[in-house]
N, CA, C and O atoms as a printed pandas DataFrame, in Angstrom:
     atom_number atom_name residue_name chain_id  residue_number  x_coord  y_coord  z_coord
0              1         N          UNK        A               1   97.808   90.980  112.500
1              2        CA          UNK        A               1   96.460   91.479  112.697
2              3         C          UNK        A               1   96.368   92.889  112.102
3              4         O          UNK        A               1   97.055   93.793  112.579
4              5         N          UNK        A               2   95.555   93.096  111.093
5              6        CA          UNK        A               2   95.358   94.430  110.522
6              7         C          UNK        A               2   94.415   95.264  111.393
7              8         O          UNK        A               2   93.691   94.716  112.225
8              9         N          UNK        A               3   94.423   96.588  111.205
9             10        CA          UNK        A               3   93.464   97.417  111.947
10            11         C          UNK        A               3   92.036   97.049  111.561
11            12         O          UNK        A               3   91.778   96.638  110.430
12            13         N          UNK        A               4   91.115   97.197  112.502
13            14        CA          UNK        A               4   89.706   96.913  112.219
14            15         C          UNK        A               4   89.205   97.894  111.164
15            16         O          UNK        A               4   89.295   99.108  111.345
16            17         N          UNK        A               5   88.684   97.371  110.078
17            18        CA          UNK        A               5   88.299   98.189  108.929
18            19         C          UNK        A               5   87.234   99.226  109.255
19            20         O          UNK        A               5   87.263  100.329  108.710
20            21         N          UNK        A               6   86.290   98.889  110.140
21            22        CA          UNK        A               6   85.177   99.789  110.413
22            23         C          UNK        A               6   85.374  100.630  111.671
23            24         O          UNK        A               6   84.477  101.380  112.056
24            25         N          UNK        A               7   86.528  100.515  112.314
25            26        CA          UNK        A               7   86.804  101.278  113.528
26            27         C          UNK        A               7   87.325  102.677  113.154
27            28         O          UNK        A               7   88.003  102.849  112.141
28            29         N          UNK        A               8   86.999  103.656  113.983
29            30        CA          UNK        A               8   87.491  105.015  113.784
30            31         C          UNK        A               8   88.830  105.159  114.502
31            32         O          UNK        A               8   88.978  104.752  115.654
32            33         N          UNK        A               9   89.798  105.740  113.805
33            34        CA          UNK        A               9   91.118  106.029  114.366
34            35         C          UNK        A               9   91.346  107.533  114.309
35            36         O          UNK        A               9   90.934  108.203  113.362
36            37         N          UNK        A              10   92.003  108.047  115.331
37            38        CA          UNK        A              10   92.305  109.473  115.413
38            39         C          UNK        A              10   93.754  109.670  114.997
39            40         O          UNK        A              10   94.663  109.058  115.558
40            41         N          UNK        A              11   93.959  110.535  114.006
41            42        CA          UNK        A              11   95.287  110.770  113.457
42            43         C          UNK        A              11   95.981  111.841  114.292
43            44         O          UNK        A              11   95.454  112.936  114.490
44            45         N          UNK        A              12   97.175  111.501  114.778
45            46        CA          UNK        A              12   98.013  112.446  115.515
46            47         C          UNK        A              12   99.302  112.581  114.722
47            48         O          UNK        A              12   99.935  111.579  114.389
48            49         N          UNK        A              13   99.694  113.815  114.416
49            50        CA          UNK        A              13  100.881  114.054  113.580
50            51         C          UNK        A              13  102.014  114.649  114.406
51            52         O          UNK        A              13  101.799  115.451  115.314
52            53         N          UNK        A              14  103.219  114.230  114.061
53            54        CA          UNK        A              14  104.434  114.712  114.713
54            55         C          UNK        A              14  105.425  115.143  113.650
55            56         O          UNK        A              14  105.402  114.645  112.524
56            57         N          UNK        A              15  106.310  116.086  114.020
57            58        CA          UNK        A              15  107.275  116.610  113.064
58            59         C          UNK        A              15  108.347  115.611  112.665
59            60         O          UNK        A              15  108.888  115.691  111.562
60            61         N          UNK        A              16  108.662  114.666  113.553
61            62        CA          UNK        A              16  109.674  113.670  113.205
62            63         C          UNK        A              16  109.449  112.393  114.013
63            64         O          UNK        A              16  108.700  112.391  114.990
64            65         N          UNK        A              17  110.103  111.309  113.597
65            66        CA          UNK        A              17  109.906  110.024  114.275
66            67         C          UNK        A              17  110.290  110.041  115.754
67            68         O          UNK        A              17  109.706  109.308  116.552
68            69         N          UNK        A              18  111.257  110.865  116.121
69            70        CA          UNK        A              18  111.678  110.935  117.526
70            71         C          UNK        A              18  110.544  111.442  118.402
71            72         O          UNK        A              18  110.338  110.931  119.503
72            73         N          UNK        A              19  109.804  112.441  117.929
73            74        CA          UNK        A              19  108.660  112.969  118.679
74            75         C          UNK        A              19  107.556  111.920  118.790
75            76         O          UNK        A              19  106.952  111.764  119.851
76            77         N          UNK        A              20  107.294  111.206  117.709
77            78        CA          UNK        A              20  106.269  110.164  117.726
78            79         C          UNK        A              20  106.650  109.060  118.705
79            80         O          UNK        A              20  105.805  108.581  119.462
80            81         N          UNK        A              21  107.918  108.653  118.692
81            82        CA          UNK        A              21  108.392  107.628  119.618
82            83         C          UNK        A              21  108.263  108.099  121.064
83            84         O          UNK        A              21  107.837  107.337  121.931
84            85         N          UNK        A              22  108.627  109.343  121.323
85            86        CA          UNK        A              22  108.530  109.893  122.682
86            87         C          UNK        A              22  107.071  109.917  123.145
87            88         O          UNK        A              22  106.787  109.629  124.308
88            89         N          UNK        A              23  106.152  110.256  122.247
89            90        CA          UNK        A              23  104.735  110.265  122.584
90            91         C          UNK        A              23  104.256  108.863  122.969
91            92         O          UNK        A              23  103.598  108.685  123.995
92            93         N          UNK        A              24  104.589  107.875  122.144
93            94        CA          UNK        A              24  104.149  106.503  122.415
94            95         C          UNK        A              24  104.706  106.028  123.757
95            96         O          UNK        A              24  103.987  105.410  124.543
96            97         N          UNK        A              25  105.961  106.309  124.016
97            98        CA          UNK        A              25  106.578  105.871  125.277
98            99         C          UNK        A              25  105.977  106.597  126.483
99           100         O          UNK        A              25  105.797  105.995  127.542
100          101         N          UNK        A              26  105.666  107.881  126.329
101          102        CA          UNK        A              26  105.026  108.620  127.426
102          103         C          UNK        A              26  103.619  108.089  127.687
103          104         O          UNK        A              26  103.208  107.954  128.839
104          105         N          UNK        A              27  102.884  107.790  126.621
105          106        CA          UNK        A              27  101.543  107.218  126.780
106          107         C          UNK        A              27  101.631  105.843  127.442
107          108         O          UNK        A              27  100.802  105.506  128.289
108          109         N          UNK        A              28  102.621  105.059  127.064
109          110        CA          UNK        A              28  102.808  103.742  127.667
110          111         C          UNK        A              28  103.077  103.871  129.169
111          112         O          UNK        A              28  102.530  103.105  129.963
112          113         N          UNK        A              29  103.905  104.821  129.558
113          114        CA          UNK        A              29  104.187  105.034  130.988
114          115         C          UNK        A              29  102.931  105.483  131.726
115          116         O          UNK        A              29  102.678  105.038  132.845
116          117         N          UNK        A              30  102.143  106.360  131.107
117          118        CA          UNK        A              30  100.893  106.806  131.715
118          119         C          UNK        A              30   99.949  105.612  131.918
119          120         O          UNK        A              30   99.379  105.446  132.996
120          121         N          UNK        A              31   99.789  104.790  130.884
121          122        CA          UNK        A              31   98.890  103.636  130.975
122          123         C          UNK        A              31   99.372  102.606  131.990
123          124         O          UNK        A              31   98.572  101.866  132.564
124          125         N          UNK        A              32  100.665  102.563  132.205
125          126        CA          UNK        A              32  101.249  101.619  133.163
126          127         C          UNK        A              32  101.152  102.131  134.599
127          128         O          UNK        A              32  101.402  101.382  135.544
128          129         N          UNK        A              33  100.792  103.403  134.763
129          130        CA          UNK        A              33  100.692  104.004  136.094
130          131         C          UNK        A              33   99.274  103.967  136.628
131          132         O          UNK        A              33   98.354  103.546  135.928
132          133         N          UNK        A              34   99.091  104.410  137.877
133          134        CA          UNK        A              34   97.773  104.334  138.517
134          135         C          UNK        A              34   96.680  105.135  137.803
135          136         O          UNK        A              34   95.533  104.689  137.765
136          137         N          UNK        A              35   97.001  106.303  137.236
137          138        CA          UNK        A              35   95.979  107.111  136.561
138          139         C          UNK        A              35   95.533  106.501  135.239
139          140         O          UNK        A              35   94.411  106.741  134.793
140          141         N          UNK        A              36   96.398  105.720  134.612
141          142        CA          UNK        A              36   96.060  105.154  133.315
142          143         C          UNK        A              36   95.620  103.708  133.353
143          144         O          UNK        A              36   95.281  103.131  132.320
144          145         N          UNK        A              37   95.625  103.119  134.532
145          146        CA          UNK        A              37   95.336  101.696  134.675
146          147         C          UNK        A              37   93.982  101.300  134.087
147          148         O          UNK        A              37   93.872  100.256  133.443
148          149         N          UNK        A              38   92.964  102.110  134.298
149          150        CA          UNK        A              38   91.627  101.782  133.791
150          151         C          UNK        A              38   91.611  101.705  132.264
151          152         O          UNK        A              38   90.907  100.874  131.691
152          153         N          UNK        A              39   92.379  102.566  131.609
153          154        CA          UNK        A              39   92.446  102.541  130.145
154          155         C          UNK        A              39   93.230  101.323  129.664
155          156         O          UNK        A              39   92.862  100.694  128.672
156          157         N          UNK        A              40   94.302  100.995  130.363
157          158        CA          UNK        A              40   95.182   99.903  129.949
158          159         C          UNK        A              40   94.533   98.540  130.119
159          160         O          UNK        A              40   94.853   97.604  129.385
160          161         N          UNK        A              41   93.627   98.419  131.079
161          162        CA          UNK        A              41   92.969   97.125  131.328
162          163         C          UNK        A              41   92.232   96.615  130.109
163          164         O          UNK        A              41   92.146   95.407  129.890
164          165         N          UNK        A              42   91.702   97.525  129.317
165          166        CA          UNK        A              42   90.955   97.131  128.128
166          167         C          UNK        A              42   91.874   97.230  126.910
167          168         O          UNK        A              42   91.690   98.086  126.044
168          169         N          UNK        A              43   92.859   96.345  126.861
169          170        CA          UNK        A              43   93.880   96.398  125.811
170          171         C          UNK        A              43   93.290   96.242  124.414
171          172         O          UNK        A              43   93.834   96.768  123.443
172          173         N          UNK        A              44   92.179   95.521  124.314
173          174        CA          UNK        A              44   91.559   95.339  123.000
174          175         C          UNK        A              44   91.117   96.673  122.412
175          176         O          UNK        A              44   91.125   96.853  121.194
176          177         N          UNK        A              45   90.737   97.596  123.266
177          178        CA          UNK        A              45   90.227   98.891  122.810
178          179         C          UNK        A              45   91.289   99.987  122.792
179          180         O          UNK        A              45   91.166  100.940  122.022
180          181         N          UNK        A              46   92.315   99.877  123.611
181          182        CA          UNK        A              46   93.336  100.928  123.716
182          183         C          UNK        A              46   94.518  100.545  122.843
183          184         O          UNK        A              46   95.383   99.769  123.250
184          185         N          UNK        A              47   94.543  101.106  121.623
185          186        CA          UNK        A              47   95.564  100.737  120.648
186          187         C          UNK        A              47   96.122  101.961  119.943
187          188         O          UNK        A              47   95.432  102.960  119.736
188          189         N          UNK        A              48   97.413  101.849  119.575
189          190        CA          UNK        A              48   98.082  102.858  118.755
190          191         C          UNK        A              48   98.699  102.125  117.567
191          192         O          UNK        A              48   99.411  101.135  117.737
192          193         N          UNK        A              49   98.422  102.612  116.382
193          194        CA          UNK        A              49   98.927  102.048  115.139
194          195         C          UNK        A              49   99.828  103.065  114.447
195          196         O          UNK        A              49   99.723  104.265  114.697
196          197         N          UNK        A              50  100.711  102.585  113.579
197          198        CA          UNK        A              50  101.599  103.460  112.810
198          199         C          UNK        A              50  101.832  102.846  111.438
199          200         O          UNK        A              50  101.732  101.631  111.268
200          201         N          UNK        A              51  102.144  103.695  110.455
201          202        CA          UNK        A              51  102.479  103.144  109.137
202          203         C          UNK        A              51  103.824  102.433  109.213
203          204         O          UNK        A              51  104.671  102.774  110.038
204          205         N          UNK        A              52  104.010  101.456  108.355
205          206        CA          UNK        A              52  105.278  100.739  108.300
206          207         C          UNK        A              52  105.735  100.715  106.857
207          208         O          UNK        A              52  104.999  100.215  106.006
208          209         N          UNK        A              53  106.895  101.223  106.541
209          210        CA          UNK        A              53  107.846  101.868  107.450
210          211         C          UNK        A              53  107.439  103.308  107.731
211          212         O          UNK        A              53  106.619  103.892  107.022
212          213         N          UNK        A              54  108.036  103.871  108.794
213          214        CA          UNK        A              54  107.794  105.275  109.125
214          215         C          UNK        A              54  108.583  106.134  108.147
215          216         O          UNK        A              54  109.785  106.339  108.316
216          217         N          UNK        A              55  107.908  106.626  107.138
217          218        CA          UNK        A              55  108.570  107.465  106.149
218          219         C          UNK        A              55  107.750  108.716  105.939
219          220         O          UNK        A              55  106.548  108.742  106.202
220          221         N          UNK        A              56  108.407  109.742  105.467
221          222        CA          UNK        A              56  107.727  110.989  105.178
222          223         C          UNK        A              56  107.477  111.817  106.423
223          224         O          UNK        A              56  107.590  111.330  107.547
224          225         N          UNK        A              57  107.143  113.047  106.208
225          226        CA          UNK        A              57  106.850  113.975  107.290
226          227         C          UNK        A              57  105.557  114.686  106.952
227          228         O          UNK        A              57  105.339  115.006  105.784
228          229         N          UNK        A              58  104.712  114.941  107.890
229          230        CA          UNK        A              58  104.844  114.579  109.301
230          231         C          UNK        A              58  104.615  113.083  109.509
231          232         O          UNK        A              58  104.062  112.396  108.650
232          233         N          UNK        A              59  105.049  112.598  110.665
233          234        CA          UNK        A              59  104.824  111.213  111.052
234          235         C          UNK        A              59  103.420  111.113  111.647
235          236         O          UNK        A              59  103.034  111.938  112.475
236          237         N          UNK        A              60  102.670  110.115  111.229
237          238        CA          UNK        A              60  101.316  109.934  111.742
238          239         C          UNK        A              60  101.222  108.710  112.634
239          240         O          UNK        A              60  101.823  107.670  112.363
240          241         N          UNK        A              61  100.455  108.859  113.705
241          242        CA          UNK        A              61  100.052  107.738  114.543
242          243         C          UNK        A              61   98.537  107.693  114.518
243          244         O          UNK        A              61   97.880  108.718  114.338
244          245         N          UNK        A              62   97.981  106.493  114.699
245          246        CA          UNK        A              62   96.536  106.297  114.629
246          247         C          UNK        A              62   96.063  105.718  115.952
247          248         O          UNK        A              62   96.435  104.602  116.313
248          249         N          UNK        A              63   95.241  106.475  116.680
249          250        CA          UNK        A              63   94.777  106.089  118.011
250          251         C          UNK        A              63   93.317  105.670  117.973
251          252         O          UNK        A              63   92.495  106.315  117.323
252          253         N          UNK        A              64   92.996  104.585  118.672
253          254        CA          UNK        A              64   91.598  104.206  118.856
254          255         C          UNK        A              64   90.942  105.227  119.785
255          256         O          UNK        A              64   91.624  106.046  120.402
256          257         N          UNK        A              65   89.612  105.169  119.878
257          258        CA          UNK        A              65   88.898  106.080  120.778
258          259         C          UNK        A              65   89.447  105.978  122.199
259          260         O          UNK        A              65   89.681  106.996  122.851
260          261         N          UNK        A              66   89.652  104.744  122.681
261          262        CA          UNK        A              66   90.141  104.549  124.051
262          263         C          UNK        A              66   91.549  105.118  124.226
263          264         O          UNK        A              66   91.858  105.693  125.270
264          265         N          UNK        A              67   92.400  104.964  123.216
265          266        CA          UNK        A              67   93.751  105.524  123.299
266          267         C          UNK        A              67   93.701  107.049  123.307
267          268         O          UNK        A              67   94.488  107.695  123.999
268          269         N          UNK        A              68   92.774  107.624  122.536
269          270        CA          UNK        A              68   92.626  109.086  122.543
270          271         C          UNK        A              68   92.132  109.559  123.906
271          272         O          UNK        A              68   92.631  110.556  124.427
272          273         N          UNK        A              69   91.160  108.861  124.491
273          274        CA          UNK        A              69   90.675  109.233  125.826
274          275         C          UNK        A              69   91.794  109.161  126.865
275          276         O          UNK        A              69   91.895  110.029  127.732
276          277         N          UNK        A              70   92.627  108.132  126.779
277          278        CA          UNK        A              70   93.768  108.017  127.698
278          279         C          UNK        A              70   94.739  109.162  127.481
279          280         O          UNK        A              70   95.277  109.715  128.441
280          281         N          UNK        A              71   94.965  109.516  126.234
281          282        CA          UNK        A              71   95.861  110.631  125.912
282          283         C          UNK        A              71   95.310  111.931  126.481
283          284         O          UNK        A              71   96.058  112.722  127.055
284          285         N          UNK        A              72   94.012  112.159  126.327
285          286        CA          UNK        A              72   93.385  113.364  126.859
286          287         C          UNK        A              72   93.466  113.404  128.375
287          288         O          UNK        A              72   93.601  114.479  128.960
288          289         N          UNK        A              73   93.383  112.234  129.026
289          290        CA          UNK        A              73   93.463  112.179  130.488
290          291         C          UNK        A              73   94.884  112.443  130.974
291          292         O          UNK        A              73   95.077  112.983  132.063
292          293         N          UNK        A              74   95.867  112.069  130.183
293          294        CA          UNK        A              74   97.249  112.187  130.624
294          295         C          UNK        A              74   97.994  113.399  130.122
295          296         O          UNK        A              74   98.962  113.830  130.748
296          297         N          UNK        A              75   97.570  113.958  129.010
297          298        CA          UNK        A              75   98.314  115.046  128.368
298          299         C          UNK        A              75   97.362  116.110  127.839
299          300         O          UNK        A              75   96.192  115.842  127.562
300          301         N          UNK        A              76   97.881  117.300  127.707
301          302        CA          UNK        A              76   97.120  118.378  127.076
302          303         C          UNK        A              76   98.102  119.316  126.400
303          304         O          UNK        A              76   99.198  119.507  126.926
304          305         N          UNK        A              77   97.781  119.891  125.303
305          306        CA          UNK        A              77   96.648  119.562  124.440
306          307         C          UNK        A              77   96.952  118.329  123.602
307          308         O          UNK        A              77   98.109  117.948  123.424
308          309         N          UNK        A              78   95.903  117.721  123.096
309          310        CA          UNK        A              78   96.050  116.550  122.252
310          311         C          UNK        A              78   96.026  117.001  120.797
311          312         O          UNK        A              78   95.087  117.669  120.364
312          313         N          UNK        A              79   97.063  116.634  120.044
313          314        CA          UNK        A              79   97.134  117.129  118.660
314          315         C          UNK        A              79   96.417  116.256  117.635
315          316         O          UNK        A              79   96.910  116.108  116.517
316          317         N          UNK        A              80   95.264  115.671  117.982
317          318        CA          UNK        A              80   94.515  114.877  117.003
318          319         C          UNK        A              80   93.975  115.823  115.939
319          320         O          UNK        A              80   93.342  116.829  116.260
320          321         N          UNK        A              81   94.217  115.510  114.711
321          322        CA          UNK        A              81   93.852  116.434  113.657
322          323         C          UNK        A              81   92.721  115.959  112.757
323          324         O          UNK        A              81   92.045  116.779  112.135
324          325         N          UNK        A              82   92.506  114.662  112.678
325          326        CA          UNK        A              82   91.412  114.156  111.850
326          327         C          UNK        A              82   91.097  112.730  112.249
327          328         O          UNK        A              82   91.776  112.136  113.087
328          329         N          UNK        A              83   90.061  112.193  111.638
329          330        CA          UNK        A              83   89.675  110.811  111.883
330          331         C          UNK        A              83   89.737  110.034  110.578
331          332         O          UNK        A              83   89.498  110.575  109.498
332          333         N          UNK        A              84   90.067  108.744  110.703
333          334        CA          UNK        A              84   90.093  107.847  109.558
334          335         C          UNK        A              84   89.488  106.518  109.991
335          336         O          UNK        A              84   89.543  106.155  111.165
336          337         N          UNK        A              85   88.914  105.801  109.038
337          338        CA          UNK        A              85   88.478  104.440  109.322
338          339         C          UNK        A              85   89.665  103.509  109.114
339          340         O          UNK        A              85   90.620  103.844  108.413
340          341         N          UNK        A              86   89.590  102.347  109.729
341          342        CA          UNK        A              86   90.682  101.394  109.631
342          343         C          UNK        A              86   91.047  101.026  108.204
343          344         O          UNK        A              86   92.217  100.804  107.893
344          345         N          UNK        A              87   90.036  100.963  107.332
345          346        CA          UNK        A              87   90.331  100.608  105.943
346          347         C          UNK        A              87   90.949  101.767  105.163
347          348         O          UNK        A              87   91.303  101.603  103.996
348          349         N          UNK        A              88   91.085  102.941  105.795
349          350        CA          UNK        A              88   91.731  104.093  105.162
350          351         C          UNK        A              88   93.180  104.269  105.627
351          352         O          UNK        A              88   93.908  105.088  105.067
352          353         N          UNK        A              89   93.604  103.514  106.642
353          354        CA          UNK        A              89   94.980  103.599  107.110
354          355         C          UNK        A              89   95.914  103.065  106.029
355          356         O          UNK        A              89   95.513  102.233  105.215
356          357         N          UNK        A              90   97.167  103.545  106.018
357          358        CA          UNK        A              90   98.109  103.057  105.006
358          359         C          UNK        A              90   98.264  101.533  105.069
359          360         O          UNK        A              90   98.260  100.937  106.146
360          361         N          UNK        A              91   98.399  100.927  103.905
361          362        CA          UNK        A              91   98.607   99.476  103.843
362          363         C          UNK        A              91   99.848   99.106  104.643
363          364         O          UNK        A              91  100.860   99.804  104.588
364          365         N          UNK        A              92   99.769   98.029  105.373
365          366        CA          UNK        A              92  100.916   97.577  106.155
366          367         C          UNK        A              92  101.072   98.275  107.490
367          368         O          UNK        A              92  102.104   98.117  108.142
368          369         N          UNK        A              93  100.070   99.052  107.923
369          370        CA          UNK        A              93  100.158   99.697  109.236
370          371         C          UNK        A              93  100.309   98.628  110.311
371          372         O          UNK        A              93   99.739   97.541  110.210
372          373         N          UNK        A              94  101.085   98.954  111.340
373          374        CA          UNK        A              94  101.375   97.977  112.393
374          375         C          UNK        A              94  100.906   98.489  113.745
375          376         O          UNK        A              94  100.878   99.693  113.999
376          377         N          UNK        A              95  100.541   97.557  114.597
377          378        CA          UNK        A              95  100.154   97.853  115.970
378          379         C          UNK        A              95  101.423   98.114  116.770
379          380         O          UNK        A              95  102.278   97.234  116.877
380          381         N          UNK        A              96  101.559   99.325  117.339
381          382        CA          UNK        A              96  102.767   99.639  118.112
382          383         C          UNK        A              96  102.527   99.584  119.615
383          384         O          UNK        A              96  103.470   99.429  120.391
384          385         N          UNK        A              97  101.250   99.713  120.034
385          386        CA          UNK        A              97  100.942   99.608  121.450
386          387         C          UNK        A              97   99.522   99.078  121.614
387          388         O          UNK        A              97   98.597   99.494  120.917
388          389         N          UNK        A              98   99.377   98.143  122.564
389          390        CA          UNK        A              98   98.072   97.555  122.871
390          391         C          UNK        A              98   97.960   97.577  124.387
391          392         O          UNK        A              98   98.759   96.949  125.082
392          393         N          UNK        A              99   96.965   98.305  124.903
393          394        CA          UNK        A              99   96.914   98.532  126.342
394          395         C          UNK        A              99   98.154   99.301  126.752
395          396         O          UNK        A              99   98.458  100.327  126.144
396          397         N          UNK        A             100   98.876   98.847  127.752
397          398        CA          UNK        A             100  100.122   99.536  128.142
398          399         C          UNK        A             100  101.348   98.789  127.630
399          400         O          UNK        A             100  102.467   99.067  128.060
400          401         N          UNK        A             101  101.147   97.850  126.720
401          402        CA          UNK        A             101  102.260   97.025  126.226
402          403         C          UNK        A             101  102.724   97.490  124.843
403          404         O          UNK        A             101  101.940   97.528  123.894
404          405         N          UNK        A             102  104.010   97.843  124.743
405          406        CA          UNK        A             102  104.586   98.112  123.436
406          407         C          UNK        A             102  104.674   96.787  122.681
407          408         O          UNK        A             102  104.998   95.753  123.266
408          409         N          UNK        A             103  104.390   96.822  121.408
409          410        CA          UNK        A             103  104.367   95.601  120.602
410          411         C          UNK        A             103  105.690   95.417  119.884
411          412         O          UNK        A             103  106.304   96.386  119.438
412          413         N          UNK        A             104  106.124   94.180  119.775
413          414        CA          UNK        A             104  107.337   93.846  119.054
414          415         C          UNK        A             104  107.020   93.754  117.569
415          416         O          UNK        A             104  105.922   93.361  117.175
416          417         N          UNK        A             105  107.979   94.114  116.774
417          418        CA          UNK        A             105  107.789   94.000  115.322
418          419         C          UNK        A             105  108.137   92.626  114.862
419          420         O          UNK        A             105  108.043   92.330  113.671
């Protein structure tokens, strides 16, 4: 499933893949907990995407509006730096989290 071409994604940049992985796992734990449950219930809307393969620096993650709202509710400050449409994401981008579920490759 490719990213929705007309959906807006929020770009979050990290200095290395370890930081990006830690962010995704922390967001997953938040969504799996009582404060994040409302965001996780709507898995169709709460998504995190990443380029495949993860190469280059900084590492970018692409959050849907709902994922950004969950991030803002759970963490501060949020390092979203720009917005992109789904058809502007790198070719081959993969879904890494949907709702509170990490996705298998």
